Residue, then its C-alpha position, 0 to 999 in steps of 0.5 A: m072646864a068651861t065655867s072654870s074660866a075667869s076673864s083673861n082675853p085671847i091674843g089680840h082681843e081687848t079686855g071685855p066686861i067682867t060683870d056689868s058693862v063698863s064704858s071705855p074711852s073712844t078711839e079718838k079720845k084714846a089718841a088724844v090722851q096719847d098725844a098728851v102723854n107724848a107731849d108730856a114726855k117731850a116736855a120732860g127734856s133730857p132723861k133723868p141723870k143716871t147714878e154712878k152705879e148705873l153709869e158703871k153698869e152701862r160702861k161694862k155693858a158697852e165694853k162687852e158689846a164692843r168685844f162681841s162686835a169685834k169678835k163677830a166682825k172677825a168671824d164675818e171676815a173669816k167667813k167671807n174669805a173662806p172657800p165655798k163649801a161643797e154642797k151636801k149630797g142628798k135630797k133638798v128639804e123644802t120648808a112648807v109654807v103654812a097658810p094663815y090660820v082662819e077661825e071658822t067658828p061663828p063668834g060666841q059659838k063653841k069652838i069647832l075643833k079641827s083635826l090635829d093633822d091640820p097644818a095649823y097644829k103642826s107646831y104650838n101656836p097660841e093664836v090658833v089655840e086661844s081663838a074662839w074660846y073667850d067669845w064662847w065663855e062670855k056668851e054662855g055667861f061663864f063669868s057671872p057668879e052662880f047662886t042657889p035657886e033662892g038667889g043665895i051664896k052656894p054651900e061651897g062658899m063665896f070668893m070675891v076679888p076686886a080688880p082695878p082697871p088700867n091707866v087713863t092712857g090706855a097703856l098697860h105695863i107688865g105690872h098689870g099682867l102680873t096682878i091680873a094673872i094672879q087674880d085670874t088664877m085664884i078666881r078660876w080655882n075657886r070657881m072650879l071649887g064650886k063657889t059663888v065667885l065674883f071678879l069685880p072691877g073697881f076704880d083706880h086712884a090717880g087724880i093728879s095724873t088724870q087731871s094733868v093728862v086731861e088738861k094737856m089733852l084739852w089744850n092740845k086739841e081745843k086750846k082750852t084750859r079747865h077754867d074755860l070749861g068750868r069745874e062741872a064740864f071739866t070733871k065730866l070730860v075726865e073718865a079714867f085714872t092713872m098714877d105716877e110719882n113725882l121725880s127729882k132731878a139730881l144735879k152735880g153742880r151749877t146747872m141751867l134748867s128750863v122752867p115753865g113760865y120763864d123765857e130764860k133758863v134758871e140756875f140750880g145746883m149752887i148755894v148762896s151765902f149772905a149775912y144778916p146784921i145783928e140788931g144793935s151792933n156791928e156784928r153779922i151772922v152768915v147763913a147759906t141757902t140754895r133758895p136765896e129768894t126764900m129769905l123774904g119769908d125768914s122768921a128766925i135764925a137757928v144755931h146749935p146751943d153748944d156752939e161757942r161762936y154764937k152763945h153771946l147771940h142767944g136771945r138776940c135778933a137779926k134785922h131783915p135787910f128788905i122788910d121791917r122784920l126782926l129775926p130771933i136767934i134761937t137754939d136747936t139741936y137740929v142744927e149741925k154746928d160743924f156744917g157750913t157756918g153753923a147758922v141756919k136761916i129758918t123759913p117755916a112756911h116754905d120748908p118741911n124741916d123749918y116747919a118743924i122748927g117753927e112748931r117747936h119754937k112758936l115762930d111766925f109762919i110767913n107765906i110769901l107765895n101766891d098759887d101762881g108762883s109769884f110773891n105776895e105782899n108778905a115778901g115786901e113791896s119791892f118784891k110783890g108780884m115778882k115771880r119766884f125765880t126772877a126774885r132769886k136773881v134780884v135778891v142776890e143783886e140787892l144783897k150785893k148792893l148792901g154789902l151783905y152778899v158773901e159768895t156762891k158755890d157749887n152744891p150737889m142737890s136734888v131739885p124736886l120736879c113735878n112729873k105732870s107739869k115739869d115745874i119745880i115743886e115749891p113747899k107752901m102752907k095751905p089749909q088741909w083736911w086731915v084724918r087722925q090715924k092712931a085709933l084706926a091703926d090700932t084697930a087694923m093691927e088688932a084685926v091682923r093679930n086676931g086673924e080677921i085679916k091674914i097677910r101673906p107671905a108672912t114676911s109682909e105682916k111684920e112690915f105691916f105692923i112696923w109701918l102702922e106703929r109709926i103712922q102719922d096723921w094723914c093729909i087727905s086734901r088735894q088742890l085739884w078739880w078732878g076727884h071726890q070733892a071734900p064734903a065740907w061747906s063754909i057759911h057766908f052771911e050776906g052783908e054781915n060780919i059774923a062777929d056783929f051778927d044780930y041773931t034776933n033779926n029774922d031778915n039776917w038769916r040769909f046765907t050761902l054755903d060754899r063747898d070746899p074746892d079741894v078734892l080728897d086724896t085719891w088714896f083716901s077715896s080708893g080706900l073706900w073701894p072694897f065696899s063702895i063698889l058693892g053699893w056702900p053706904e046703901k045696904t045692897p044685896d051685893m054688900s050682904k053677899f060679897y062683903p067682906n071681900s075674900l082677898l085683896e091682891t097687891g104689890w108689897d110696895i103699896l101694902f102699907f100706904w094703901v092696903a093698911r089704910m083700906a083696912m082702917l077705913g073699912i073697919k071704921m066705915t062698915g064695922k067689918v074688915p073689908f077683906n079677909e086676906v091680903f096677898c102681896h105679890s112680887l114686883v117686876r124689875d128690869s135686868d138692872g134690878r130697877k122696878m119697872s115704871k113709866s118714870l124710868g122708861n123701862v115699862i114693857d107692854p104685856l101685849d108685846i110679851i103675850n104674842g107667842i107665849s100667852d099661857a106661858m106668861h100667865f103661868a110664869f107670873c104665878h110661878y115666880t111670884t111665890g114666896g114674895r120674890d121679885i121677878n127680874m126680867d131679862i128682856k130683849v125687845n127687837s124693832n118688831k116688838g118681838l120679845e124673848e123672855r128667859n123666865f117665861l121659857l123656864a116656866t114652860d120648862e117647869i110645865y114640861r118637867y112636872w107634867l108632860y115628862e112624867l105623864c108622857d115620857v114615863y107613864i105612856e111609854n110604860s103603858k105601851p106593852l100593856i095596851l098593845e100586848g096585855t089582856e083586855e083587863q090590862k088594856r082597860s086599866a091602863q087606858d082608864t089610868l091614862y085618862t084619869c091622869l091626863e084629865g086630872a093634869l089638865l084640870l090641875i093646871h087650868p087656872f094657870m093656863p086656861f086656853v091650852t087646857e080648855e083646847l085639850w080638855q075639849r078634845l078628850p072623849r067624854r066618859p059614859n056618865d057625863a050627862n051633857p057632852t056639850i057643856v060640862k062644868a069641870a070641878y077642880p080635882r080633890y083628894t080621893e082616899e080610895l085612889d091613894n096607895p102609898d105602897a104603889e107610889r113607893s114602888y113606882d118611885l123606886a122603879f123610876s129611880v132605877v130607870k134614872g140611875i141606868r140612864s145616867m150611867q148610860a150617858e156617863y159611859g156613852i153606852k147607847d145600845k146593848a146595855e147590860a144592867y143589874i139591880h142589887a136588891k139588899d132586902a126582900e122588899t126591894f127585891s120583890t118590888t124591882s122584880e115586879q117592876k122589871p117590865s116597866i123598867s125595861a120599857l123605859v130604858k132605851g138600848l137595854e139588852s138585859l136586866q137582872i135582879l140580884g139578891e143580897n148575897d148574889s155576886l156581881p160581875d166584874g167591870c161595872g159602873a155603879f149608881v146608888i139608889s138607896e141603902t138597900c138598892t144599887v144599880y150596876l151597868l156593865v162597862k167592861g171592854r167599853v171604857d178606859v179602866d184607868a180613867e174610870i178608876e181616877k174618876t171613881r176616886k174623885k167621886i169617893a173624895k166628894a162623897v167623903e167630904s159630903r158625909k163629914r159635912l153632914e156628920k159635923a152638922r149632926a154633932v152640933k150641941d143643940y142638934i137634937s133639941k132644936v132641929r125638927a124630928e122630920v129633919q133629923e130623920a131625913d138626915r139619918i137616911r141621907l147619912g146612911e145613903m152616903v155611907a152606902e155610896e162610899k162603900t159601893l164606890q170603894e168596891l168599884v175601884a177594887k173591881f176596876e183594878g182587878l181588870r188591869a191584871 
């Protein structure tokens, strides 16, 4: 069991290294980074406006809480005015105070297991169960991959998964818990299968967030900018990564927003209409824009080719009022002729849609912005050096002076905000590096089609193909300092114009190389992750042993733009697929169905959840992520960071039902007569079976719940053939043919079904003691099986006074309730004299009506025209058996009504 573990930590422990040691930020730096993040959040101002749907949900929630508060206040008032209750007679029960648990195991040593009678074990406490194990696993080297004596991969095979680290802030969110829980489970399982297993940390990919956070940290702490440090020193300062998305602020109408670098707020949520004069005439053409300052970069006016109002202007030009520039009037079907005036100003260098029009019509791309947001010489001398939002006001004022201003109206719009700087994002053309995608995409799709890469679940594979078939070229340039600087240089010859360069003069061959300052898109550099962490491009031993990676586990939301690109780059760079399989796990959403993210403010730290339900959280994530379903968290967090999570409790219930119930409540109860009163052979057989079941259950569930299973497994007595009782490397259970007994399984299933049938009737009729039950076996096999299992059935039914097995032709006593097990087996419970006969007749008739309805529904489904040809054979067989059981149930219930009616006489 010990070496079956991956690298999950016990409660209160920080994440340790998985293979080699990895440096982590100091406490001081973590605090500084957190201060920067807090400052960032403060600068953000008011939260993102909510949608109508979200506001409606909040309104209903508030009404519900108000009703609850009123009801509670009324109850409190009633309780306050109620007369004091008389004290109950009897002994006063005092709750014992349990002293805090103290771990006595020296760090790194195998855990000293205390007696289960110790007060710390009176109830399940994960802090007690999980203590000491992780340190021991780590000290013994159980996390390191195992090789053959020659240093090669073991015959059982290799399994390798790359694991990303957390964010630059050091703060975790629930998605980290989900991802690592799944990866950890698969690592443990494969290690138990005997493979050479490596769980290797990679690197994250968020250059924009990282640079922003570290710049804020630097300014808050030292009042320095990155320029004060210089590029080399600044990049050395940055030592971790994070990634957030940009966000947009939705505006209903005119809204004043604070913008960095401006003393006064800037007005948004409005649209300005103004006129351009037509060259050579007195006509004007009216256009509208939410960014009037961008008219300084206009290079055309577009109208719809079918708009009759402007057909006489096709091919003519408008005059720019502030700059010596003519704007051709072009036609393009992109323009909506019924929207606004039907005429659109075109600014190709500062609007993505206008850019496409500019490409189609070969327009001038006029860049009017400097990198600091001020205008350059292309905006005209009057506006050169002016900041963009200052220019917005001045442009409108100047248009009014010229009589070209028309009106300003409220306009619902979304303003793109940078989540890092809180500034308004402005489109601007810049030289960029691009990667052509078509050939790479074709290669990646072929790798999936031919089975080299498997994508699970299968639904994600279809989306993978749709995305890659529509892929466009990839811009990989980022204007940052932090990251992988582009491997590109420009040549500069000293004092020479390259056009006049004299190649024959040896003295002229003096030049400098300037490296492009851009860094590569971090999604591009992280696309190299699956092979770069193994030493690529060098031919390292790790590359030869662990490449391709066995599995890449990720959320389906980043399957396309990240995983697809990793597949493309891996094939291109190494000639092999970078991973053999992709597993797309679920997303974690809040109770409103929103993906949990920092930008929405609904992030939950898994450490707030893990205190109290650690292994349950691990199991729950794995359980609820199957089939690609998203996980909706119904979460309540109190002021003490405690957390109640319904899903995790349900997961624990699953464990109880599938493992503890059938093993403990069924098998152990059934075995008691054999262990206490049976022969020595029966005792030994029962004990061996119990040990096999208990150990097998612990081994099966260990990858999902590592700590509690380690604790329990270590308490099992070692078998005589265990060579080393101190450290045993447990293997995952495998199918053993000689232990497979289908007849015994069917026999036990029938007996257990009979038990559940009798228990169900006891609960239905309220019969807790002196119960008399009958099993009506309608064929020889059922009679034989139930007769053999009679002692087990009797042992598992509390309050059972007598149990009789009746053959097919044996008569049944009057006054019984019935429970149909199958076509050949029905269970009866004597209720005569213990129930209201009339009420039972009415209840049974309702059961008959329900049974008839179900039978007719199934018969209708089987009568469908293509049922036999289209429905799988195993489904048809299951339907046939179910129909037979339905018919038998109807018949039994009808007989039951007749017998109950006979009791009236």
